[in-house]
C-alpha positions as CSV (number, residue, x, y, z in Angstrom):
1,X,-64.6,-75.5,-3.8
2,X,-63.4,-74.9,0.0
3,X,-64.8,-72.5,2.3
4,X,-62.7,-69.3,3.0
5,X,-61.4,-69.0,6.5
6,X,-63.2,-66.3,8.3
7,X,-61.6,-64.1,10.8
8,X,-63.3,-61.5,13.3
9,X,-62.3,-57.7,13.1
10,X,-58.7,-57.1,14.1
11,X,-57.9,-60.6,14.4
12,X,-56.6,-61.5,10.9
13,X,-53.1,-63.2,10.9
14,X,-50.2,-61.2,9.7
15,X,-49.4,-61.7,6.1
16,X,-52.9,-61.1,4.9
17,X,-54.2,-57.5,3.9
18,X,-57.1,-56.1,2.3
19,X,-57.1,-54.2,-0.9
20,X,-56.6,-51.0,0.5
21,X,-54.0,-52.1,2.7
22,X,-52.3,-53.6,-0.3
23,X,-52.6,-50.3,-2.0
24,X,-51.3,-48.3,0.9
25,X,-48.0,-50.5,0.4
26,X,-48.0,-49.9,-3.4
27,X,-49.2,-53.4,-4.2
28,X,-52.2,-54.9,-5.7
29,X,-53.6,-58.7,-5.7
30,X,-52.3,-59.3,-8.9
31,X,-54.9,-62.0,-10.0
32,X,-54.5,-64.3,-6.6
33,X,-57.7,-65.7,-5.4
34,X,-59.1,-64.5,-2.1
35,X,-57.2,-66.1,0.7
36,X,-59.7,-65.2,3.5
37,X,-62.3,-62.8,4.8
38,X,-63.0,-61.1,8.1
39,X,-66.2,-60.1,9.3
40,X,-67.1,-56.7,11.4
41,X,-70.3,-57.4,13.4
42,X,-73.0,-54.5,13.5
43,X,-75.8,-54.3,15.6
44,X,-79.0,-54.2,13.2
45,X,-77.5,-55.5,10.1
46,X,-75.2,-58.2,8.7
47,X,-71.8,-58.0,9.2
48,X,-69.3,-55.8,7.2
49,X,-67.3,-58.2,5.0
50,X,-63.8,-57.7,3.6
51,X,-61.6,-60.0,1.7
52,X,-58.0,-60.6,2.4
53,X,-55.3,-61.4,0.1
54,X,-51.7,-62.7,0.6
55,X,-49.2,-60.1,0.9
56,X,-46.5,-62.3,-0.4
57,X,-48.2,-62.9,-3.5
58,X,-49.0,-59.3,-4.2
59,X,-47.4,-57.6,-7.0
60,X,-46.3,-53.9,-7.4
61,X,-48.9,-51.4,-8.8
62,X,-48.7,-50.5,-12.4
63,X,-47.1,-47.2,-12.9
64,X,-49.3,-44.3,-14.3
65,X,-48.3,-43.9,-18.0
66,X,-49.2,-40.5,-20.0
67,X,-51.5,-42.4,-22.0
68,X,-53.4,-43.9,-18.9
69,X,-53.4,-40.4,-17.3
70,X,-54.9,-39.1,-20.5
71,X,-57.6,-41.7,-20.8
72,X,-58.6,-41.2,-17.1
73,X,-58.8,-37.5,-17.6
74,X,-60.9,-38.0,-20.7
75,X,-63.3,-40.4,-18.8
76,X,-63.5,-38.0,-15.8
77,X,-64.5,-35.2,-18.4
78,X,-67.1,-37.1,-19.9
79,X,-68.7,-37.7,-16.4
80,X,-68.9,-33.9,-15.8
81,X,-70.3,-33.0,-19.2
82,X,-74.0,-32.5,-19.1
83,X,-75.7,-34.3,-22.2
84,X,-78.4,-31.8,-22.5
85,X,-76.5,-28.6,-22.4
86,X,-73.2,-30.0,-23.3
87,X,-71.2,-27.8,-20.5
88,X,-68.8,-28.9,-18.1
89,X,-70.8,-28.9,-14.7
90,X,-67.7,-28.8,-12.6
91,X,-68.7,-32.1,-10.7
92,X,-69.8,-35.7,-11.6
93,X,-73.3,-35.6,-13.0
94,X,-75.7,-37.8,-10.9
95,X,-76.7,-40.9,-12.4
96,X,-80.1,-40.4,-10.8
97,X,-80.5,-37.0,-12.7
98,X,-78.9,-37.8,-15.9
99,X,-78.2,-34.3,-16.7
100,X,-76.7,-31.3,-14.6
101,X,-78.8,-29.7,-11.8
102,X,-79.8,-26.5,-13.9
103,X,-80.9,-28.8,-16.5
104,X,-82.9,-31.2,-14.3
105,X,-84.4,-28.2,-12.3
106,X,-84.9,-25.2,-14.5
107,X,-86.0,-22.1,-13.0
108,X,-89.7,-21.7,-13.6
109,X,-89.3,-17.8,-13.4
110,X,-86.5,-17.4,-15.6
111,X,-83.1,-15.4,-15.1
112,X,-84.7,-12.2,-14.2
113,X,-85.8,-13.9,-10.8
114,X,-82.3,-14.9,-10.1
115,X,-80.4,-13.3,-7.1
116,X,-77.3,-12.7,-8.7
């Protein structure tokens, strides 16, 4: 296995792009291996690393089909549904809590103390 070429921030050659840059062009890596990486230095921590892919080998993004859209909506709905009370929380349930905020932190005084 050969080592990847490493470029400094903003010094990568033309023809290479990150996943986000490819996506902005309507492309995806399409199974190709990482061609290089670039590093952005930081003061007190290790450098930020981004992988670069060849633009000429990238393929178009797959179109969103009705079935994929329905599956994505179903998955997002499951992430918003509280497993305790089975209600749609209106936000993605935090993994640290595992339930919606009202179920995780019930009001000890009951609903009569609420301000609404």
